[in-house]
C-alpha positions, 0 to 999 in steps of 0.5 A, a space after each residue: 485479484 490481489 497478490 498480497 494482503 497488507 496492513 498500511 498505516 497512513 501518516 498523520 497530517 503533520 508529516 505532510 500527507 495528502 489531506 484526502 486520505 484513501 477514498 472508497 474505490 481503487 487507489 494507486 500508489 508506489 510501494 518502496 523497498 529501499 531504493 526499489 519501487 513497485 507500482 500497485 493498486 488496492 481498494 479502500 475497504 467498503 464502508 468508509 474512506 480512511 484518513 491520515 493517521 488510520 491503519 487499514 488492511 488491503 489487498 494489493 495488486 501489482 502492475 508487474 507482479 512477476 517482478 514484485 511478488 518475490 520481493 514481498 514475502 510475509 513480514 516485509 515492511 515497505 513505504 507507500 509513496 504518492 505524488 513525490 512523498 511517503 504517505 505511509 508504511 505497510 507490512 505484508 500480512 499474507 501472500 496470495 500469489 506466487 511468482 
């Protein structure tokens, strides 16, 4: 069950993101806040995958929620990291759980 809802903007190809974008189903990434990072997973919304350059709203579940939830109040901006590089930026739009 997700702990937050976030809006994520995937960087376009020219920034060097993954060519595949977000495919349907579960997706794992690292969310960064400055020098701190948190492992998370979310699902691409039903209907289609999302390509670089798209903006998508997702429910996010943290692998260690007690450490992450206090750091992600509504309005928090973060980076989305995959395979050694930032692939997008996000913002918390709703908190669904409290630590």
